[in-house]
N, C-alpha and C positions, 0 to 999 in steps of 0.2 A: 162310351166310346161309339163311333158310328164306323162302318166297313163301307167300303165302295172303290169304284175304278176311277184310275188317275191314267189321263192319256195328256200328257206334258203339261200345261195350265187348266185344263179342262178337268171338274168332278163329279162323278156321277155316284151319287148316295145309293146305298142300298139298306143299310139298318145295322142291324144286331149279328155279329159274326156267326153264330149258332143259327141264323134264318139262313145266309148264305150256305153255310155247311149244309143244310136241310137239302137246299135245292141241288147241291152235287151229289150228296147221298142220293136223293130222291131218283138223279140219273143213273148212277151207278148200279144200285140195286135193282130198278125195274127196267133197265133197258140195257145194261151191260152185263147182264147175268152176276151181279156180284163181283165182278173184277174190274177195278177202278183203271179206266182209261182205255180198255180194251176196245171201245167202240168209237168212242171221242177222245181221242190224245190229244189233240190242241185244249180243247177247253178244261180236261180233267187234270193232264199232265203237265200242262204248260200254265194255262192262266190260273187255275186253281192252285197251283204251287206258287202263285206269286207274280208272275210274269210271261206275258206272252209278245213276240217280235211282231211288230206290225207287217213283217213280210208273210207272218201264216195268218193273219187276220182272216183272209178269205177263206181260207179252208176252215175256221173256226164259225165264221158266216154260216156255210155249209152244214156244220154241226148243229148249232143253236137252231137252225130252220128245221133241221130232221127231229130233234130234241123235240120243239114244239109241235110238228106235226103227229109226232109218237104219243107225247103226252094227253094229245084228245081220246086216246083210247083207255085213259086211266082215270078211274072216280077219286074226287078229293080224298077219299080214306086210304089211298094207296100212298099217300107223302109218307117219306122217310127223313124222322126229323135226326137221324144221327145214325149212319151205318155200322157204327162202332156197336151200338145197345140199340136194336131196333125195337126193342119195347117203349124206348122213350116217344113221349107224345109233343106235338106242339104247345104251348103255354096256354092257348085258347081251345085247346082239345077240339071236339068236332063242331065247336062253335062259329061257322062261316057263313058268309055272305050268300044268302041265294043266287048272287051273280056269279058265285065259282061255280061251275058245271064240272070241270075236268082239271086235270095236273096243268094243263096248259096256260090255265089265266088263275090259278091257285097262288101263285107267288107274286105279290106286290110288294112295292118298298115300302119302306117307311115314311115316303111321301107319298105314297099313293098310285105310283106308276107301276105298269106292268115289268116284273124284272127282263122278262124275255126281252123287251122293246128296249128297255135301258141296255142290256148288253150289246144288242145290236147295235143302239146308237153309238156305245163306246166303240166297238169296233170297227164301222165304218169313219171313225173320227180317227182311229188310230190309222187307218189306210189313209185318210186324205191328210194328215198330218205328218204322216211316215215317222210315227213314235210310236214306241212299244207302249201297251196298255199294263198297268199293273194294279192289284188288289194292295189296298193302304188301307190302316185305321188312322182315325185322326180323331 
């Protein structure tokens, strides 16, 4: 089963649900002092919970751009696979592409696209379509 973002009839594939959870776990652990949604409420408390109103998409865009910038200061080894159990490791361990230099380019979707760019596309389409963005499994 694949997880992704849906904006009306548009679909943005992410991959496995634990991969998406890892992205949000890494945000919370490294950038929010382990308090989920304290710094990035639109992404963490709305989008990650399943749905973000298109009216809040501009705020979420600001958040994801800040996250991307902050992630440049973190090594790939600082990824958090599961915030509920930080001892868990990615299935590939530390065997990653040399092109991955920090957490800002660590997360790549199952179809090879940068996850942050995918989220930005979905948020921008949410605004232009005036349609909420949802996380769904297909």
